[in-house]
C-alpha positions as CSV (number, residue, x, y, z in Angstrom):
1,M,-117.4,-131.5,-25.8
2,G,-120.5,-130.5,-27.7
3,T,-121.9,-126.9,-27.6
4,G,-124.9,-128.0,-25.5
5,K,-122.7,-129.9,-23.0
6,R,-120.3,-127.0,-22.7
7,G,-123.2,-124.6,-22.1
8,L,-124.6,-126.9,-19.4
9,L,-121.2,-127.3,-17.6
10,T,-120.4,-123.6,-17.9
11,A,-123.8,-122.7,-16.4
12,A,-123.3,-125.1,-13.6
13,V,-119.8,-123.9,-12.8
14,T,-120.9,-120.3,-12.9
15,V,-123.5,-121.0,-10.3
16,V,-120.9,-122.7,-8.1
17,C,-118.6,-119.7,-8.4
18,A,-121.4,-117.3,-7.7
19,V,-122.5,-118.8,-4.4
20,T,-119.2,-120.6,-3.6
21,V,-120.8,-124.0,-3.6
22,L,-123.8,-125.5,-5.3
23,A,-126.4,-125.6,-2.6
24,A,-129.5,-127.5,-3.8
25,P,-131.5,-130.2,-2.1
26,G,-130.5,-132.6,-4.8
27,T,-126.8,-132.4,-3.8
28,A,-125.4,-134.6,-1.0
29,F,-122.8,-133.3,1.4
30,A,-120.9,-135.0,4.1
31,A,-119.7,-133.7,7.5
32,P,-115.9,-133.3,7.8
33,K,-115.8,-136.3,10.2
34,P,-118.5,-138.9,9.3
35,T,-119.9,-140.7,12.3
36,P,-118.4,-144.2,12.3
37,S,-120.8,-147.1,12.4
38,T,-119.3,-148.3,15.6
39,S,-120.1,-145.0,17.4
40,P,-123.3,-144.9,19.4
41,A,-126.2,-143.4,17.4
42,P,-127.5,-140.1,18.5
43,D,-131.0,-140.0,20.0
44,T,-132.9,-139.2,16.9
45,G,-136.2,-140.9,17.8
46,T,-135.6,-143.8,15.4
47,A,-135.9,-146.5,18.0
48,P,-139.4,-147.8,18.6
49,R,-140.8,-146.7,21.9
50,A,-141.7,-149.3,24.5
51,G,-145.4,-150.2,24.1
52,A,-145.6,-148.5,20.7
53,T,-148.5,-149.9,18.6
54,P,-147.2,-151.8,15.5
55,G,-147.9,-150.0,12.3
56,A,-148.4,-146.7,14.1
57,V,-147.1,-143.5,12.4
58,P,-143.6,-142.9,14.0
59,T,-143.1,-139.8,15.9
60,P,-140.7,-137.4,14.1
61,P,-137.6,-136.3,16.0
62,P,-137.7,-132.8,17.7
63,D,-136.5,-130.0,15.5
64,K,-133.6,-129.4,17.9
65,D,-132.3,-132.8,16.9
66,L,-132.2,-132.2,13.2
67,E,-128.5,-131.5,13.2
68,K,-128.0,-134.9,14.9
69,V,-130.2,-136.4,12.2
70,R,-128.0,-134.9,9.5
71,E,-124.8,-136.2,11.1
72,R,-126.4,-139.6,11.5
73,L,-127.5,-139.7,7.9
74,D,-124.0,-138.7,6.8
75,G,-122.6,-141.5,8.8
76,L,-125.0,-144.1,7.5
77,Y,-124.4,-143.1,3.8
78,H,-120.6,-142.9,4.4
79,D,-120.7,-146.5,5.8
80,A,-122.8,-147.5,2.8
81,A,-120.2,-146.0,0.5
82,V,-117.4,-148.0,2.2
83,A,-119.4,-151.2,1.8
84,T,-120.1,-150.3,-1.9
85,D,-116.4,-150.0,-2.5
86,S,-115.9,-153.4,-0.9
87,Y,-118.7,-154.8,-3.1
88,N,-117.2,-153.3,-6.3
89,A,-113.7,-154.6,-5.4
90,A,-115.0,-158.1,-4.7
91,E,-116.9,-158.0,-8.0
92,E,-113.8,-157.0,-9.9
93,R,-111.7,-159.7,-8.3
94,A,-114.4,-162.3,-9.1
95,K,-114.4,-161.2,-12.7
96,E,-110.6,-161.6,-12.9
97,Q,-110.7,-165.0,-11.2
98,S,-113.4,-166.2,-13.5
99,A,-111.3,-165.2,-16.5
100,R,-108.3,-166.9,-15.0
101,I,-110.3,-170.1,-14.4
102,V,-111.5,-170.1,-18.0
103,A,-107.9,-169.6,-19.2
104,L,-106.6,-172.4,-17.0
105,A,-109.4,-174.7,-18.2
106,K,-108.3,-174.1,-21.8
107,K,-104.7,-174.9,-20.9
108,I,-105.8,-178.1,-19.2
109,V,-107.7,-179.2,-22.3
110,E,-104.8,-178.4,-24.5
111,G,-102.4,-180.2,-22.1
112,Q,-104.6,-183.3,-22.1
113,R,-104.7,-183.4,-25.9
114,K,-100.9,-183.0,-26.0
115,L,-100.5,-185.8,-23.5
116,E,-102.7,-188.1,-25.6
117,R,-100.5,-187.4,-28.6
118,L,-97.3,-188.1,-26.6
119,K,-98.8,-191.4,-25.4
120,D,-99.7,-192.3,-29.0
121,Q,-96.1,-191.6,-30.0
122,A,-94.8,-193.7,-27.0
123,G,-97.1,-196.5,-28.0
124,A,-95.8,-196.4,-31.6
125,S,-92.2,-196.5,-30.3
126,A,-93.0,-199.5,-28.0
127,R,-94.6,-201.4,-30.9
128,A,-91.5,-200.8,-33.1
129,Q,-89.3,-202.1,-30.3
130,Y,-91.4,-205.2,-30.0
131,R,-91.1,-205.9,-33.7
132,S,-87.3,-205.8,-33.4
133,G,-87.6,-208.4,-30.7
134,G,-86.6,-206.2,-27.9
135,L,-83.1,-207.5,-28.0
136,P,-80.2,-205.4,-26.7
137,P,-77.9,-203.9,-29.4
138,T,-75.0,-206.4,-28.7
139,A,-77.2,-209.4,-29.2
140,Q,-78.6,-207.9,-32.4
141,F,-75.1,-207.4,-33.7
142,L,-74.0,-211.1,-32.9
143,L,-77.1,-212.5,-34.5
144,S,-77.2,-210.3,-37.5
145,D,-76.6,-211.9,-41.0
146,N,-75.1,-208.7,-42.1
147,P,-73.0,-207.1,-39.4
148,Q,-72.1,-204.1,-41.6
149,Q,-75.7,-203.3,-42.1
150,F,-76.2,-203.4,-38.4
151,I,-73.3,-201.0,-37.8
152,D,-74.6,-198.7,-40.4
153,G,-77.9,-198.6,-38.6
154,A,-76.4,-198.1,-35.2
155,G,-76.7,-194.3,-35.5
156,T,-80.4,-194.7,-36.3
157,V,-80.9,-196.9,-33.2
158,L,-79.0,-194.3,-31.1
159,N,-81.2,-191.5,-32.4
160,G,-84.2,-193.5,-31.7
161,Q,-83.2,-194.0,-28.1
162,R,-82.5,-190.3,-27.7
163,A,-85.9,-189.6,-29.2
164,T,-87.6,-192.0,-26.7
165,T,-85.8,-190.3,-23.8
166,K,-86.9,-186.9,-25.0
167,L,-90.5,-188.2,-25.5
168,I,-90.6,-189.5,-21.9
169,G,-89.2,-186.2,-20.6
170,E,-91.9,-184.2,-22.5
171,M,-94.6,-186.5,-21.2
172,T,-93.4,-185.9,-17.6
173,R,-93.3,-182.2,-18.1
174,T,-96.8,-182.1,-19.6
175,Q,-98.1,-184.2,-16.7
176,Q,-96.5,-181.7,-14.2
177,E,-98.0,-178.7,-16.0
178,L,-101.4,-180.3,-15.9
179,R,-101.1,-180.8,-12.1
180,E,-100.0,-177.2,-11.7
181,Y,-102.9,-175.9,-13.8
182,A,-105.3,-178.0,-11.8
183,D,-103.9,-176.7,-8.5
184,D,-104.0,-173.1,-9.7
185,A,-107.6,-173.6,-10.9
186,S,-108.6,-175.0,-7.5
187,A,-107.0,-172.0,-5.8
188,Q,-108.8,-169.6,-8.1
189,W,-112.1,-171.4,-7.3
190,R,-111.5,-170.9,-3.6
191,K,-110.7,-167.2,-4.1
192,L,-113.8,-166.8,-6.3
193,D,-115.9,-168.4,-3.6
194,A,-114.4,-166.1,-1.0
195,N,-115.1,-163.0,-3.1
196,R,-118.7,-164.1,-3.7
197,K,-119.2,-164.3,0.0
198,A,-117.5,-160.9,0.4
199,K,-119.8,-159.4,-2.2
200,A,-122.9,-160.9,-0.4
201,A,-121.7,-159.5,3.0
202,A,-121.1,-156.1,1.5
203,K,-124.4,-156.1,-0.3
204,K,-126.2,-157.0,3.0
205,K,-124.4,-154.1,4.8
206,I,-125.2,-151.6,2.0
207,K,-128.9,-152.5,2.1
208,R,-129.0,-152.3,5.9
209,Q,-127.3,-148.9,6.0
210,I,-129.5,-147.5,3.2
211,A,-132.7,-148.9,4.8
212,E,-131.8,-147.3,8.1
213,A,-131.1,-144.0,6.5
214,E,-134.4,-144.1,4.5
215,Q,-136.3,-145.1,7.7
216,L,-134.7,-142.1,9.5
217,E,-135.6,-139.7,6.7
218,S,-139.2,-141.1,6.5
219,R,-139.8,-140.1,10.1
220,L,-139.4,-136.4,9.1
221,E,-142.2,-134.1,8.4
222,K,-142.2,-132.1,5.2
223,R,-141.0,-128.9,7.0
224,Q,-138.3,-130.9,8.7
225,K,-137.1,-132.3,5.4
226,E,-136.8,-128.8,4.1
227,R,-134.9,-127.7,7.2
228,L,-132.6,-130.8,6.8
229,A,-131.9,-129.8,3.2
230,E,-131.1,-126.3,4.5
231,L,-128.7,-127.7,7.0
232,E,-127.0,-129.7,4.2
233,R,-126.6,-126.5,2.2
234,Q,-125.2,-124.7,5.2
235,A,-122.7,-127.4,5.9
236,A,-121.6,-127.5,2.3
237,Y,-121.3,-123.8,2.0
238,K,-119.2,-123.6,5.2
239,A,-116.9,-126.3,4.0
240,Q,-116.4,-124.9,0.5
241,T,-116.0,-121.4,1.9
242,Q,-113.2,-122.5,4.3
243,W,-111.5,-124.3,1.4
244,L,-111.7,-121.3,-0.9
245,D,-110.6,-118.9,1.9
246,T,-107.2,-120.6,1.8
247,G,-106.7,-118.9,-1.6
248,I,-106.3,-122.3,-3.3
249,L,-108.3,-121.4,-6.3
250,K,-105.8,-118.7,-7.3
251,E,-103.1,-121.4,-7.5
252,I,-105.2,-123.9,-9.5
253,D,-104.9,-123.0,-13.2
254,G,-104.1,-126.3,-14.8
255,K,-105.4,-127.0,-18.3
256,A,-107.1,-130.2,-19.1
257,S,-105.4,-132.8,-21.3
258,Q,-107.2,-134.0,-24.4
259,Q,-108.2,-137.2,-22.6
260,G,-109.2,-135.1,-19.6
261,R,-111.5,-133.0,-21.7
262,K,-113.2,-136.2,-23.0
263,A,-113.6,-137.5,-19.5
264,V,-115.2,-134.3,-18.3
265,A,-117.5,-134.3,-21.3
266,F,-118.6,-137.8,-20.4
267,A,-119.2,-136.9,-16.8
268,T,-121.1,-133.8,-17.8
269,A,-123.4,-135.8,-20.1
270,Q,-124.5,-137.9,-17.0
271,L,-125.8,-135.0,-15.0
272,G,-129.2,-135.7,-13.5
273,K,-128.8,-139.5,-13.7
274,P,-129.6,-141.3,-10.4
275,Y,-127.0,-142.7,-8.0
276,V,-127.3,-146.5,-7.7
277,W,-124.7,-148.4,-5.7
278,G,-122.6,-150.8,-7.8
279,A,-123.8,-149.1,-11.1
280,E,-121.5,-148.3,-13.9
281,G,-124.1,-146.8,-16.3
282,P,-125.4,-146.1,-18.7
283,D,-128.6,-145.1,-16.8
284,S,-127.2,-144.8,-13.3
285,F,-123.8,-144.6,-11.5
286,D,-122.1,-144.8,-8.1
287,C,-119.2,-142.5,-7.5
288,S,-116.4,-144.6,-8.8
289,G,-118.6,-146.1,-11.5
290,L,-119.0,-142.6,-12.9
291,T,-115.2,-141.7,-12.8
292,S,-114.1,-145.1,-14.1
293,Q,-116.5,-145.0,-17.0
294,A,-115.7,-141.4,-17.8
295,W,-112.0,-142.3,-18.2
296,A,-112.8,-145.6,-20.1
297,D,-114.8,-143.4,-22.5
298,A,-111.8,-141.2,-22.9
299,G,-109.7,-144.2,-23.9
300,H,-107.8,-144.6,-20.6
301,P,-109.2,-147.4,-18.4
302,I,-108.6,-146.9,-14.6
303,P,-109.4,-149.0,-11.5
304,R,-113.0,-149.5,-10.7
305,T,-113.1,-148.4,-7.0
306,S,-112.3,-145.1,-5.4
307,Q,-109.8,-146.8,-3.0
308,E,-107.9,-148.5,-5.9
309,Q,-108.0,-145.2,-7.9
310,W,-106.3,-143.6,-4.9
311,R,-103.8,-146.4,-4.5
312,Q,-102.8,-147.0,-8.1
313,L,-103.1,-143.6,-9.9
314,K,-100.5,-140.8,-9.7
315,H,-101.0,-138.4,-6.9
316,V,-100.8,-134.7,-7.6
317,D,-101.0,-131.6,-5.3
318,V,-104.4,-130.0,-5.0
319,K,-102.9,-126.8,-6.3
320,D,-101.7,-128.6,-9.5
321,M,-105.0,-130.3,-10.3
322,R,-106.6,-129.8,-13.7
323,P,-110.0,-130.7,-15.2
324,G,-110.4,-134.5,-15.5
325,D,-108.3,-135.2,-12.4
326,L,-110.1,-137.2,-9.6
327,V,-110.6,-135.8,-6.1
328,I,-110.6,-138.5,-3.5
329,Y,-112.5,-137.8,-0.2
330,F,-112.4,-139.0,3.4
331,D,-109.5,-140.7,5.2
332,D,-110.6,-144.1,3.9
333,A,-110.8,-142.9,0.2
334,S,-114.5,-144.0,0.2
335,H,-115.7,-141.3,-2.3
336,V,-114.4,-139.9,-5.5
337,A,-115.4,-137.0,-7.8
338,M,-114.1,-135.5,-11.1
339,Y,-112.7,-132.0,-11.0
340,V,-114.1,-129.9,-13.8
341,G,-112.5,-126.5,-13.1
342,D,-113.3,-123.3,-11.3
343,G,-113.4,-125.1,-7.9
344,A,-116.2,-127.4,-9.0
345,I,-116.6,-131.2,-9.2
346,I,-119.1,-133.6,-10.8
347,H,-119.9,-136.6,-8.8
348,A,-122.6,-139.2,-7.9
349,P,-123.2,-138.3,-4.3
350,R,-125.2,-141.1,-2.6
351,P,-128.5,-143.0,-2.7
352,G,-131.5,-140.7,-3.3
353,R,-129.4,-138.2,-5.2
354,T,-128.4,-137.7,-8.8
355,V,-125.1,-137.0,-10.6
356,T,-124.5,-133.3,-9.9
357,V,-122.1,-130.4,-9.7
358,A,-120.8,-129.5,-6.3
359,G,-117.9,-127.5,-4.7
360,A,-114.6,-129.4,-4.7
361,G,-114.1,-128.4,-1.0
362,S,-117.6,-129.4,0.2
363,M,-116.2,-132.6,1.6
364,P,-112.9,-133.4,3.3
365,I,-110.3,-133.9,0.6
366,L,-107.9,-136.8,1.0
367,G,-106.0,-136.0,-2.2
368,V,-106.0,-135.8,-6.0
369,V,-105.0,-138.4,-8.6
370,R,-104.3,-138.0,-12.3
371,P,-105.4,-141.0,-14.5
372,D,-103.3,-139.8,-17.6
373,A,-100.2,-138.7,-15.8
């Protein structure tokens, strides 16, 4: 890590340690139990009133409802994160299927060329048989002017028959392979189409959730937005404090691996870049886009989505985590961050936020995974 980057990270981590959690309006935090999208929305004043004049300035919610607003925003952005993971997963599958289809197409072309060559060989063999009159070996022997010469050539005839049998068998196998390649390609096309539809559905849900959150935030007055930011800081502070009060930080003393240091350096260099769902850099990231690109830069590619990172990478105890490890959040593994040491993480929080440093315990931890175990 360069001197400048080390200084930036050290300064950020120092702030985290000093106040227990980084508490700035630019940092997003989630409640321990995000409001599911199926739960009834709290009365935050977002629904248009009966008889309201179209285009009229919406009435902001009462101050007493700001905590409900915060919880509702957490729920909306959490659901958007889940949909983003679905979108990213569908995109990865579509890429794999497209590559598979291209590979199958190449095999089909090669198989067709091989079949044409075999057909040419079969045609040549048929023409040779025609020139010999197509007589059975016994008749050829009886009619031969030189029976000894026929006997001497009997081995050649037998070898030719064997070669013909082999040729027919190879043609049959090649035709079977072509049918299998074609069937596989058709199946891959169907899967590709299904994943394109899954991507479109996830994209629609993401935009809907984000639009609803932005609409909700737009109804707030300036002082209410400031109060909402304060509520976010308080929620983060409380969660991080509870986590640290367990004494966990005294047990966490793991040293980063060489690749882990490279991954942390990459993540540190992205501080301040905006969150954009589905983004993998270089100018913007979503949560798993940041962690997957950090480890790719470290020379150790990992799965693209937070859920696959949780499913495929080695799990380690929280007390054993070291810088570079990934912290997975929420019961559905819908968020991921990179542990950078001293109880801090770097992550891409949510729409409207930037890549930032936060407390590792500021969100409910599902577990920790190690890419380079």
